[in-house]
N, C-alpha and C positions, 0 to 999 in steps of 0.2 A: 274823752269819756270811755270809749271801748278801749284805746289802748293802756288806759291805765289798769283797768279790768284785766287786760290779757298778758300784760306784766306782773300783775301780783299773781296771777292764775299761775304764770310759768313761773315764780320764785317758788310758791308751795310744790311743784311738780320739781322741782330741779331738789330742795329740800327733801321731799319721800324719794327720791331715786338713792340720796345720801343716806338715809335712815334706812331705807331698805337694803342696802348692800354689808352694812354695818350688822344688822339683823340676820341678814342671810351667812355670814361670816360666823355670829356665835352660835348660829344652830349648827354649822358645821364641825364648829370646835365641841360644841357637847356632844356630837354625836360620836368623834373621834374621843373624848373621854368618858362615856359609855363604854366603848370597846374597849379601851385599856381598863376599865375597872373589871370589864369581863374578863380578859385575858390573865388580869393581873391576880396576887394572891391577898389584896388590900382587905376585901370584903370574903370573911369565910364560908358563910352560909351561902348555898348554893340556889336557895332557892329568893334570898335577897338580892344576890347579883343579878339574877334573870330579874328579876323586877324594877332593877336598876337600868339595866340594861334595857328593856323594853319601852320604861317611861322616857328614858334619854333619847332611844332611836323614834320612838312615837312623836315626840317634841320636837325631835331635831329635824325631822323630814317632812312634819306639819309647818315650820317654820321656813324652810326650803322652798316647799309648794306656793305658802303666800308670799314670800317674798318675790320670786319667780311673777308668779301671776299678777302681783301690784305692779311689778316694772311692766308687763305686757299693756297691761290698762291703761298706764302714766304715756308709753308709744302710741296707743292707738289716739289718747286724746291730743296728744301733741301734734299728732299730723294733722 
């Protein structure tokens, strides 16, 4: 019974790590897209450009912090 519970918990941790890695890459790509939009002339309005860049940087950094903190928690549980 205990080994069955341990294996199911281990599978959840592995799936969470894969999901966190994907979310980490999405956050990094979002930050890069925000920086490209800030430096290009696709958006002509400077204030709108600023809002888009700040939103993408904020959400991207939040996603990176969340993905990294969750992977650390999974490592602690795994030990």
